[in-house]
C-alpha positions as CSV (number, residue, x, y, z in Angstrom):
1,X,0.0,0.0,0.0
2,X,1.3,3.5,-0.9
3,X,1.1,6.2,1.8
4,X,0.2,9.8,1.1
5,X,2.0,11.7,3.8
6,X,0.2,14.7,5.3
7,X,2.6,15.9,8.0
8,X,0.7,19.3,8.3
9,X,-2.3,17.4,9.8
10,X,-0.2,15.8,12.6
11,X,1.4,19.1,13.4
12,X,-2.0,20.8,13.6
13,X,-3.4,18.1,15.9
14,X,-0.2,18.0,18.0
15,X,-0.5,21.8,18.5
16,X,-3.4,21.1,20.7
17,X,-1.7,18.4,22.8
18,X,-0.2,18.7,26.3
19,X,2.5,21.3,26.5
20,X,6.0,20.5,27.9
21,X,5.7,23.5,30.3
22,X,2.7,21.9,32.1
23,X,0.2,24.4,30.6
24,X,-3.3,23.0,30.0
25,X,-4.2,21.1,26.9
26,X,-6.0,23.1,24.2
27,X,-8.9,21.6,22.3
28,X,-9.3,22.2,18.6
29,X,-13.1,22.1,18.9
30,X,-13.3,24.3,22.0
31,X,-11.2,26.8,20.0
32,X,-13.9,26.8,17.3
33,X,-16.7,27.1,19.8
34,X,-15.2,30.1,21.6
35,X,-13.9,31.6,18.3
36,X,-15.5,34.7,16.8
37,X,-14.2,34.4,13.2
38,X,-16.6,31.7,11.8
39,X,-15.3,32.0,8.3
40,X,-11.7,31.4,9.4
41,X,-12.8,28.6,11.7
42,X,-15.0,27.1,8.9
43,X,-18.1,27.3,11.2
44,X,-21.3,27.2,9.1
45,X,-23.9,27.5,11.8
46,X,-24.2,27.8,15.6
47,X,-27.2,26.1,17.2
48,X,-28.2,26.3,20.9
49,X,-25.7,23.6,22.1
50,X,-23.7,22.7,19.0
51,X,-22.2,24.0,15.8
52,X,-21.8,22.8,12.2
53,X,-18.3,23.2,10.7
54,X,-16.4,22.0,7.7
55,X,-13.8,19.3,8.3
56,X,-10.4,20.7,7.6
57,X,-9.3,17.2,6.4
58,X,-12.4,16.0,4.5
59,X,-13.1,12.5,3.2
60,X,-15.3,14.0,0.5
61,X,-16.2,17.5,-0.6
62,X,-18.7,19.0,1.8
63,X,-17.6,16.8,4.8
64,X,-19.2,18.5,7.8
65,X,-19.0,17.9,11.5
66,X,-21.5,18.7,14.3
67,X,-19.6,19.6,17.4
68,X,-21.3,20.1,20.8
69,X,-20.2,23.3,22.6
70,X,-19.4,21.4,25.8
71,X,-16.1,19.6,26.1
72,X,-17.0,16.0,26.8
73,X,-15.1,12.9,25.8
74,X,-17.9,10.4,26.3
75,X,-21.1,10.2,24.2
76,X,-23.1,9.3,27.4
77,X,-22.0,12.6,29.0
78,X,-24.1,14.6,26.5
79,X,-27.4,15.9,28.0
80,X,-30.8,15.3,26.4
81,X,-30.7,19.0,25.2
82,X,-27.3,18.6,23.7
83,X,-28.3,15.3,22.0
84,X,-31.5,17.0,20.6
85,X,-29.5,19.9,19.3
86,X,-26.9,17.7,17.7
87,X,-29.7,15.9,15.8
88,X,-31.3,19.3,14.8
89,X,-27.9,20.6,13.5
90,X,-27.3,17.3,11.7
91,X,-30.6,17.7,9.9
92,X,-29.7,21.3,9.0
93,X,-26.3,20.2,7.7
94,X,-27.8,17.6,5.5
95,X,-30.4,20.1,4.1
96,X,-27.6,22.5,3.3
97,X,-25.6,19.9,1.5
98,X,-28.7,18.7,-0.4
99,X,-29.4,22.3,-1.5
100,X,-25.8,23.0,-2.5
101,X,-24.2,19.8,-3.8
102,X,-27.1,17.4,-4.3
103,X,-25.5,14.2,-2.8
104,X,-27.3,10.9,-3.3
105,X,-26.8,9.9,0.3
106,X,-24.7,10.5,3.5
107,X,-22.5,8.7,5.9
108,X,-23.2,9.9,9.4
109,X,-21.4,8.8,12.5
110,X,-18.7,9.2,15.1
111,X,-15.6,7.6,16.4
112,X,-15.4,7.3,20.2
113,X,-12.0,6.8,21.6
114,X,-8.6,6.7,19.9
115,X,-8.8,3.0,19.1
116,X,-11.9,3.6,17.0
117,X,-10.1,6.0,14.8
118,X,-10.9,9.3,16.5
119,X,-8.3,11.8,15.6
120,X,-9.6,14.0,18.4
121,X,-11.0,11.7,21.1
122,X,-11.3,14.3,23.9
123,X,-14.3,16.2,22.4
124,X,-17.3,14.3,21.1
125,X,-18.1,15.2,17.5
126,X,-20.1,13.8,14.6
127,X,-19.2,13.4,10.9
128,X,-21.6,14.0,8.0
129,X,-20.0,12.9,4.7
130,X,-22.0,13.5,1.5
131,X,-21.9,10.6,-1.0
132,X,-22.7,10.4,-4.7
133,X,-23.4,7.4,-6.9
134,X,-20.0,6.6,-8.4
135,X,-18.0,8.8,-6.1
136,X,-15.5,6.0,-5.7
137,X,-13.3,6.2,-8.7
138,X,-10.0,4.7,-9.7
139,X,-7.9,6.9,-7.4
140,X,-8.9,5.3,-4.1
141,X,-9.2,1.8,-5.7
142,X,-5.9,1.8,-7.7
143,X,-3.9,4.7,-6.3
144,X,-5.3,4.5,-2.7
145,X,-5.6,8.3,-2.9
146,X,-8.8,10.3,-2.2
147,X,-9.6,13.3,-4.5
148,X,-11.3,16.3,-2.9
149,X,-12.7,18.2,-5.9
150,X,-13.8,21.5,-4.2
151,X,-11.8,24.1,-2.2
152,X,-13.0,24.4,1.4
153,X,-13.5,28.2,0.9
154,X,-15.8,27.6,-2.0
155,X,-17.8,24.9,-0.1
156,X,-18.0,27.3,2.9
157,X,-19.4,30.1,0.8
158,X,-22.0,27.8,-0.9
159,X,-23.2,26.5,2.5
160,X,-23.4,29.8,4.2
161,X,-25.2,31.4,1.2
162,X,-27.8,28.6,1.3
163,X,-28.2,29.2,5.0
164,X,-28.7,33.0,4.5
165,X,-31.2,32.6,1.6
166,X,-33.2,29.9,3.4
167,X,-32.6,27.3,0.6
168,X,-33.1,24.7,3.3
């Protein structure tokens, strides 16, 4: 198997790990929750208890995440209100994607714990990956490389425009 090295991803994730000087660990998602520049942070929408944001390292164009505001590492720690808001924001995210990129379906899920594949295991979050008939082409099959066909900035602009014009 060939490997496509993306060292910038590791450096970004490591920038939020424990510091040598004993200072507290930063959380990528808490940074987005408390941030004020939604465009820079790729935040599409803020609900009551969670937000929708683009994944900086998407599996497909339009790969979104729903992130609860509260920093909790266990799914069972989310309150009923937080769970309800996650589902509400997930529905909105799917509506935005349907209005802008017309996928044929979605993968929706989460990885809980490092062993499950969670890149950021300390803050519960959910993935929404739009899928199209035939979106698996020769690159992943033969080249074991995924092609992302749209720039994140373009995707961000389409989704926020759809949100503003109530195309959902």
